[in-house]
N, C-alpha and C positions, 0 to 999 in steps of 0.2 A: 323607103330607104331610111336607115338609121345610121347616123354618124356617131361613132364611139371614140372619144378622145381621152387619152391619158396625159396628165400634166405632172411633171416632176423636175426638180432642178432647173427651173426657168426654161423648160422646153416642153414640147408636146408631140405626141404621135397620134394620128387619127386613122381609123379603119372604117370600113363600111359593111353594114349588114344589109343584104338585098333580101327583101321579103317575098312572100309567096307569089305575088302577081308581077314581080320584076325579074328581068333577065340580067344576071351578073355578067360583067364583061368577059369576053374570051380573048385570050392572047396566046402566043406561042408557048407551049409547055403547060398551059393550064389544063387541069383535068376536067372532064365533063362531070357535072353534078346535077342530079335530079332532086336535090333536097329542097324543102320548102323555104329554108332560110340559109343564106350563104354569107360567111364572114370572110373578108379579104383585108389584109393589112400587111405592111412591110414588117420585116424582122431585121434587127440589127444587133451588133455585138462589138465589143472593143477589140482592136487588133494592135499589135506592137508597131507595125509599119504598114504603109499603104492606107487604103480607105479614104475617108473624108475627115478633115479636122472640124470638130464641133466643140463649142464651149457649153458645158453642161454643169450646172451648179458651181460656176466659177472655175471649173477645171477644163483644161484643153485636153480632149480625148481624140484618138483616132478611131473612127467608127466605120465598119463595113456593113453594107446592106445586102440582104438576100432578096431574091424575087418573092413577091407575095404568092402564097399558095392558098387557093380557096378551100374552105372547110365547110361542109354542109351539116345542117341540123334539122331535126323534125319540128322543134318548137322555137318560138321567139325567145323564151326564157333561157333555153339551152344555148342559143346563139349569143345572147347578152352575157351569160355567165362565162362562156368561152372567150368572148371579146375582152371582158374585164381581166380575166386571168392572163390572156395573151399580152395585154398592155403592161400589166404589172411585171410579167416575166421579162419583157424587153428592157425595162428600166433596171430590173435586178441584174441583168447581164452586164450592166454598166456600173454595178456596185451600189446602186441606190436601194433604199429600204422599200420593200413592196408596200408597206403600210403608208408610205409617204406619197404614193401615186394617187392623185385626185382623178376621178373618172367622171366624165359628163356624157350624156346621151342627148343627141339632137335629133328629134323626130322631124326629118327634113320636110315632109309635106306641110306640117303645121308650124315649123320652125320653133317647136316647143322644146325647152331645155329642162332637164331635171338633173340634179346632182345625185350621183350614186357613189358612195364611198364604201 
């Protein structure tokens, strides 16, 4: 299991990559996937009303969350690339610069961290 975390504007979003020998969680509405690597992470976007109030980069924003949708990949690198792109996209939806998103990967079994920018 890999945890992939994006940091921007004093907040973070973390998703999970389930590897070949791991079973991703199943929940109501989740698709079946037989892929070797499965990425699961929340999605969010700014709304004018409703949602949850969050302070991001010193600004108070109304944020709505979507249910996570598992995405399958054949290789670990494909899953990592998609995870990084996903995290940058979420922060861009809030008006943040994609290049300002710091990405870290935590290889859960060894608790090894590496910085990927």
